N, C-alpha and C positions, 0 to 999 in steps of 0.2 A: 798297488794297494789303494783301495778307495779311501777318500778323505772322510775322517770321522766328523759327524755333525756335532756342534757344541750342544750340550744339554739345554733343554728348555728352561727358561728362567722360572724360578719358584715364585708363585704369587705371594704378595705380602699377606700376612695373617689378617683375616677378617676381624675387625674390632667388634666388641660386644654390642656397640651401638648399631653397627651395620647389620648384625644378626637380628637384633630386635626390630629394626626397620623392615628387614626382609620378611620376618615372621609376621609382622603387622600387615604388610602388603598382601601376603598370602592369605591371611585370615579375611581380609577385606574382599579379596577376589572371590574366595569361596562363598562368602555371604552374599555378594552380588549375584553370583551364579545361581545359588539356591533360591534367592528371592525373586529371580526373574525367569525361572523355568515356567512353562505354560501349564503346569499342573500342581496340585497340592502335594506338599512334602512335609512329613513329620519324622522326627527321630525320637524313639521311646526307650526309656530305661526300664529295667525289671520293675514289675508292679504297675506298668502302664503309665509311668511318670513321663511327662512331656519334657524332653530336653531342648528340642528345637521345633518351631512351627513357622513355615514360610508364609508370605503374604497371601498367596493363592489358597493355601489350606485354611487360613483364618477366614478368608472371604467365603469359601464354600461351606465351612462348618459354622459360620456366624459366631466366631469367637474373637475376643480381644486378645491380641498377641501378648501385650504386656502383662496380662493376668494369667495366661495359659501356661507359660513356662514354669516348670517346677511343680505343677499340680497333676493329679491323675486324670486320665480321660474319663473315668467313671464319675468324677465330680464335676466335669465340664459338659458332658453330653448326656442326653436322655435316651440313648440307644446303644446297643452293643456294636462296637466297631470290628470285632473278630480279630483285631491285631494282637490283643493280649494273649490269645491262644498260642501264638507262635512261641512265646516264652516257655509254654508248657510242652509243646510238641517238638520244638526245634525245627519244624518244617514250615517254610514260607509258601507263598502262592503267587501266581502271576495272572493279571487281567481277569480277576473274578468279578463278574457283574453283580452289582448290588443296587437295590432300590430301597432308599431310606425315607420313611414317611413319619414325620413328627408333627406335633401341634405347631411348631415354629416354622418348618420348611419341609420341602421334599427334595431329595437328592438322588440322582441316577448316575452312577459312576462305574468305571472299571478300576478295580482296586488291586494293588500289588504290595506284598510285604516280603522283605528280604532280611533274614536274621544275620547279625554279625556275631561270630562265635570265637570263643577262646580256644587255645590249643587242646583243652580237655573236653571240648564240645559244649560248654556252657554258653548260653545265649547272653551276650553282653548288652546288646541293643537290637532294635528292629528299625529298619528304614522303611517307612510306609509312604507310597505314592498313590495318588488317585486322580483320575481325569474324568471330567464330565462327559457323559456318553454322547451328548449332542455334538460336541466338538469332534469326537471320534467319527461320528456319522458323516459330518461335513467333510472330513479328510478322506474317508473311504469313498464318498460320493465323487470328490474331485479326481481321485485316482482311478475310479471305475469309468470315468468319462461320461457319467450321467449328468450332462450339463444342458442348460437352456442357452442355445446359441442364437436363436432368432429374436429379433426385435420388431416393433411396428415399422421401423424404417426399412427393414429388409424384406417386408412383405410386398410382393410385386402385383400391381394391378391398379387400374384407374377407373374401373367401372363404378357407377354410382352405388350399386348394391353392396359391393365390397367395401367401398370407402365409408358407407353408413355403418356397416358392421364394425369396422376398425375404430371409428369415432366412438361408438358405444363401448367397445372393449377398452379404450383408453380411460373412459370414465370408471369402468368396473375395476380396472387395475389399481385405482387410487383407494379402493375400499378393501374390506376383508370378507365380503359376502361370497357364498358359494356361487359358482358359475356353471351353467350348462351350455355346452357347445353343440349345436345341432347342424346337421349337414350330411350329404352323401359321403361315402367312402372316397378318400383321395382329395377332398376339398381343402385340406390343410388345417384340420382342427388342432393337431398337436403343435403346429407352427404358431397358431394363434394363442394356444395355451402358454407356450414359451414366451411369447411377446408380452402377455399379461403379467407373467411372473417377473420378467426383466424390467417392467415398468412399475412394479409394485415396491412397497417398502421391504419386501422379503427377497429382493434380488440377490442379496449376499448369502441367502440360505440355499439349501439343496432343492433341486427340481427332480422329482421322482415320477417317471412315467410308467404306467402299468397298463398293459393290454389285457383287459379282463377276459376276452375271448380266447386268449392264448394260454391262460393258466390251467393246469390240469385240475380236473374236478375235485380230486381228493386232496389237493394241496392249496386250494384257493384261500381258505381261512388262514392257514399257516403263513402263506406269502404276504397276505395283507396285514394280519394282526400279530404275527409272530407266534412262537411256541415256547413253552417252558421246557426245562431239561427232562428228557425221557417222555415227552408228551405222546409220542407214537413211535412205532417201529421205524427205525431209520432216522429219527430226529437227532439233531446234534446234541451231544452230551451236555454241553454248557447252555443249551437254549439258543434262541435266535430272535432278534427283533424283526418286526414286520415292516412293510413299506411305510406305514403311517408313522412309526417311531423314527425311521430313517429320514422322513421328510419333515420332522419337527423343526420349526423355525423357518420353513420354506413352503413349498407347494407340492401337493401330490396330484397327479393328473391320471384320472381313471378313464381310459379310452374304452369304448364299447361297453359301457356300464350296464347296458340292457342285457348282456349275456351272463350276469351274475345270477346264481340260483337264489330262490326266494329266501332260504334260510340265511344265506350270507347277506342278502339285502337287509334283513332285520338287524344283523350285527353292525352293518355299515351305518344304518340309521342311528344306532346308539352312539357310534363314534362321532357322527355329525352333531348329535344333540348334546352329548356330555363332554365331548372333546377329551375322551380317554379311551384306551383300548385295554382289553383283557386278553392276554396271550392264551393260545390254545393249551389246555392242561393246567392253567393257573386260575386263581381266584383274585389275584391282586390287580387292581386297575392302575394303569400307567398313564399319566397325563401327557397329551400330545398337543402341539401347537402348530398345526399344518393347515394351510388353506387348501380347500378341495375344489378342483375343477373337474367336472365330468363331461363326457362326450358320448354321443350316440348317433349312428346313422339310421336308426329306426325311429318310428313314431312312438315315443314313450307314452304319450297321452292315450293312444289307441291300445297300447299294451296294458295300461292301467285298466281300461274298460274291459279287456279280455282276461283280467286277473293274472297277467303274466309279469306285471311289475307292480311293486307296492306303491299305493297311492301316497302314503305319508312320506316315503323316500323320494318320490317324484317331486313333491312340493318342497321338500328340504333341499333338493338339488337345484330346483327351478327358481331360486331367488332372483338370479339374473340369467336370462336366456339370450343367447346370441346365435344367429343362423348364418352359416357361410353359404353363399350362393354356388350352385354347380357351375362348372366351366361353360356348359352350353348356353347359360344365361349371361356369360361374360365374353362374347365373341371378340370384343375389342382388346381383351387381355391375352388372347391366344398368342398373338405375334410377340408381345412383350415377354411372356413366359418362355416361348420357344427360343427367342434370341438369347435370353439369360441362360437357359440350359445348353444351348449350342456353344456359347462361350465357355461354360464350365467344363463340359466334356471334351471340347476341343483342346483346351489347355491341359486337361488331365491326361489326354492321350498324345499330346505333342503334335496335334494336327492343326494346320492353319485354320483359323476361324473365318467362315464366309458369312455373307449376308444370306438370308433365306431366299432362294430362287422363287419366282412367281409360282412355279408348278408345285413346289413343296408347300408354300403358304396357302395356296388354293386347297390342297389336300387337307391341310390342318383345319382350315375354316369350314370345310364341308363335313368334318367328322363331329359326331355329337358328344364324344368324350364321356362315355359311361363311367370310366375310371377316373375322370376329372384330372386334376393337376398331376397326380401320381402317374396316370397313364400317359399324359403328355411328356412328362420327364423321361419315362421309359422309352417312349417313341424317339425322342431326340437323342438319347444315349445310343439307341440302336442305329439311328441315322448316321451318327458320327462314326460308330464302329464299323459299319458295313459299307459306307460310301468309299469309293476309291478314286485316286487321281485328283483329289482336291475338289471333286464335283459331288454335290449333294443330290442324291437320286431319290425322288419321291416314292419309287417302287419298293424301296427297302423299309419304308415306314411300317408296313405290316398292319395297316389299319383295317377295321371291319369294312366290308364292301358297303357302298352307299345304299344298296337295297335293304340292308339291315338297320339303317340309321337315317331313314328319310326324314327330313325336317318338315315341320308343319307348314303347309302352304300359307301364303299371305292371306288369301281369301278362303278361310276354312269352311265357309258356308256354300262353296261351289258344289254343284251336283256331282255325285259320284266320289266326293272326297271323303276319305276315312281318317278320322282323328283318333289316334291311340293314346291311352294314358301313359304317363312315364313309367308306372308300375309294370304295365304290359310290355313296354319296350325293353325295360330292364330284364324282365323274365325271358323274353325272346333272345336277348343278347347272351344271357347265361346259358340257355339251352343250346344255342348255336355254338358257343365256345366249348361246351362239354362234348357235343357230338364231333366237333372238328378235331378234338384231342382225345377221342375215344374214352371219354369220361375220366381222363387223368386230371384230378382236381388241381394238382400243383401246376401243370401246364396251362390249364384253363384259367386259373387265377392270374398267372403271368400274362396271358393274352388279354385279359380284361383290365390289367393294370391295377389289381387289388390284391390285398393280402389273403393268404389261404384261409385263416380263421374267418375273415369277412365273407368270403365266398360260402363257407359252411353256414354262416348266419343267414345269408341271402337264400340259400337252398331251403332252409327251414321256413323262412318268411314266405317264399313263393310255393312251397310244397313240392319241390322238385326232387324226384327220387334218382339216386345214382344207379341207373340200370346199365350195368356194364355189358357190352356186346359179347356174344359167344365167340369163342376162338374160331 
């Protein structure tokens, strides 16, 4: 027979003083929790009477807590909170976007109201929470990985032209003025934009990068400025903020701004002037606090002369202009960048990192790099991937033959010497890449080391037609 265990001892009866102390501790813990949650919280009784208001709610609504409790919301606020309707309908709501504009302040929040009901269905109270949408955007931005990773210290290069640009960019980062980054595709304009953001007072805010050339024509306005509920077929039912609202408190980077249609340019100008956006399908202006950095690989001044880019927008973007030099004008930086990319991709692929052999370095220095740093990075990744036996083979670099990238002779006035413009050399390189890949734009862009939308922009710039060969 198994031995019976003795019964557990009966705890001594809790004294009334112990119960009161425990109850007081519980109340204190709940008050501490409510007052330290990072969003506004109110508890309302029937008639919209405030039973409880936490510190964050009082801050957002500009209300004194000691005077608010026991009074109706209607006597405290000069706008309709919509929370009182829950007592009538019995139906709550979740994350309803609200823009509140009063003579005292403007508030943009996500609002939630949850009814507390009796057994017979009566609404006894309503718990109302609301979060400032700027904080929601910052959280969404962090989760989406849209972050500025580069700083001025991570920018590689010692050429005088690059260091001059970086020095000017450091000064620009200290202010709030709009910045225009100029330079060929692949020179690192987004890297410089991230460095400016990270050196600015907005470093804790979001960094939103937008490639204007990659936005679908019929969705550009919605993507940049947002849309109201039901603004167009397929629009989200609850509406959606645009890139400028998402970047509020931080920086929005508009790459290839030259590709924006003229009607969108007009609306962008208003955003830059008024610091507010009007969502597509709405008439209500929403204040935004975003620094704007634009970039273009085209000559915007020439586009203004051809009426392809708005002159007023050009000068609004051109408050501070910085130019990134092409890689062919930075030959001393080629080895530095190549070594950096070699180490990165060698580590990523688990291959031993080697120094650059003389044959590889010579091939790199002889190439004009029409795709600039991006093309060099792609070439080094290809070199690490395709080289075997721990030996780096210059043959796998896949660079354009020297005949298509002849450098300018030292004595350009020598008889019989032909000096071509950079524009002509770029056009020839594009045509060669298209023909080599049978006018496959995706493969041609990869060979040139540039993005597909950038190649389309250059096709329009040079007037190159996509004449696909017959089968």
